[in-house]
N, C-alpha and C positions, 0 to 999 in steps of 0.2 A: 271281072277283072282279077288277076291273080295277086295274093298277098305277096309284098316285097318283104325279104327278111331284114329286120333291123337288129344288129347286135349292140347290147347294152354290156358295158364294162363295170368291173369293181367299183370304180369311182362313181358311176352312176347310182350303183347300189347304197353307197354309203350316203351319198347326198340325198338320195330319195329317204332313207331311213331317218336321216337328221330332219328332213321336212316333216315327215310324219310326228316326230318327236316334237318339233316345234309346235305343229298344229295342236297336239294333245295338251302341250303346255298351256297354249293360248284358251284351249277349251277347258282347262283346270280338271283333265281326266288323267289320272294315274291307275292303270290296271293293277288288280291283285296279282294276276298272272296274265301270260301271254300265250295263245295258243296258235302255233304255226301249223299250217295245213300242208301235208305232204304232197309232193316233194317242193315245190316253189316257195312255199311260206317258212320253211325251216330256217335257211340262212338269214332272211331279214328278220325273223322272230328272234333268234338267238342274238343277232346285233343289238335289237331293241331291248332284249331282256337284259343285257350286260349293261347298256346304256343307262337303263331306269332301274337297275338292281331289282329286278323281280324275277319270278319263277317263270321258267318257260315249260311248256308242255307241247308235244306233237300230237296231232290228230289226223289219222288216215281218214282222207275223204270218202271213202268206202265202208267206214265202220262206224259205229254207234257209240256214244261215250255218255252213258247215264250220269256219271258223277259230275261233269262239267255242266250237263243240262240242270241238274239239281242246285249246283253253285250259281248258275245264271239266275234260276228262278227264285232262289231263297227257300227251297224246300225244307221243310223239317217234317219228322215223323207225326204221326197223329196223337200221341202221347203229348207233345210239346205244344202243338197246336192250340190247344185250350187256352194256353197261358198268353198267347199273342194277342195283339189288338185287331189283327186280321190275318187271314190265311196267308197272305204274300206280303209279309212286313219287309219293306225295300232295305231295311237294316241288316237283314240276313243275307241278302243278294252280294255276291262277288262282283267287282268290276273286272271285266274281261276284255281283251282284245284280241280279236281273231285276225290274223293276218295271212295274206299269200302274195305272190308275185304280181299277179295280175287279176284284176276283176274283169275278165272278157266279155262273157254273156250274163254273168251274175248266177249261172246255174250252181257252181260250187259254194258261194255264200249262202244262196237261198236253200241249198241242200242242208247245210249246217242248221240254218233256222229251223227248217221242218222237221230234221231228225230230232234236234233238242226238244222242241215242242211237242212232237208226237210220242217222245219216249217219257216225258216228264210232265204229268197233269195236262195232258191235251185238251181238256174240256174248260180250262182258264184261258181262253183266247184273250180275254180282256186285260188279265194281268200280264200276259206274254207282250202285249202291245207296249207295255209301260217298260219292258226289260230291252227289247230291241232299240238300239241307237240311243239308249240311256245309259244303263249299266253294262250291255253288251255292245261293243262298238267292233266296226270292222274296218280293216285297212288294206291297202294294196300298194305295192311299189308303183305300179301303172294302172290307172283306172281309164277304161274304156268308157267314154261318155255315152257312147250307144248301147251300153249295157242295160238290162232290166232291173238291176239292183244297184241301189246308191249306197256306196261306201261313206263311211264318216272321214276316213283320212287317206291321201294318197301322196305320193312322192312327186308324180307327175300325171297329167291326162292326155289321152288322144282320142280320138275318134275314128274307129275303124269303119263306120260307114260312110265316111267321107274320104278316108285314105286307108284301105286296108293294109295292114303290116302284121307280120308274124315276128313276135318279139322273141328274141334269143338272149337268154341271161347267161351270165359267165359261168355259172354251174352246169349249164347245158352243153357247153362248147368249150371247156377248158383245156383240153389236150390238143 
């Protein structure tokens, strides 16, 4: 079956961003900063950043970013570790929201998780499990329920396994 194109407008984007913000509020989660994945996560990330009054950073899906991984893990250098109760003191972790326009297959969000974990203390798998969906959360304007990745927040949900569609966002067709 061929995907049907579905066009989403600016009003949808604003409503979806506000739904994500409401869900985060109910969850008592306010990030220290927002990471928008290029290209689709940039506009919703900036909107949410202004709404929550927190910093915004862009992350190219094809590039590694060690400082974000260290913020997520709560990494401190060897000299300071001796003074901590544990190697991964949750108080040192930043609360981070990673956002994209769509969670389609889950490959993009899964890639961020793998990259951050592989680049920052990859042998600490147990500690990383306490990071994901706890201090680092994931959001998408549209969540495909057939995805292999579970996002924490979404503006709306579709199921591409039941009804295939190609989502076209306003920034992809503004002209």
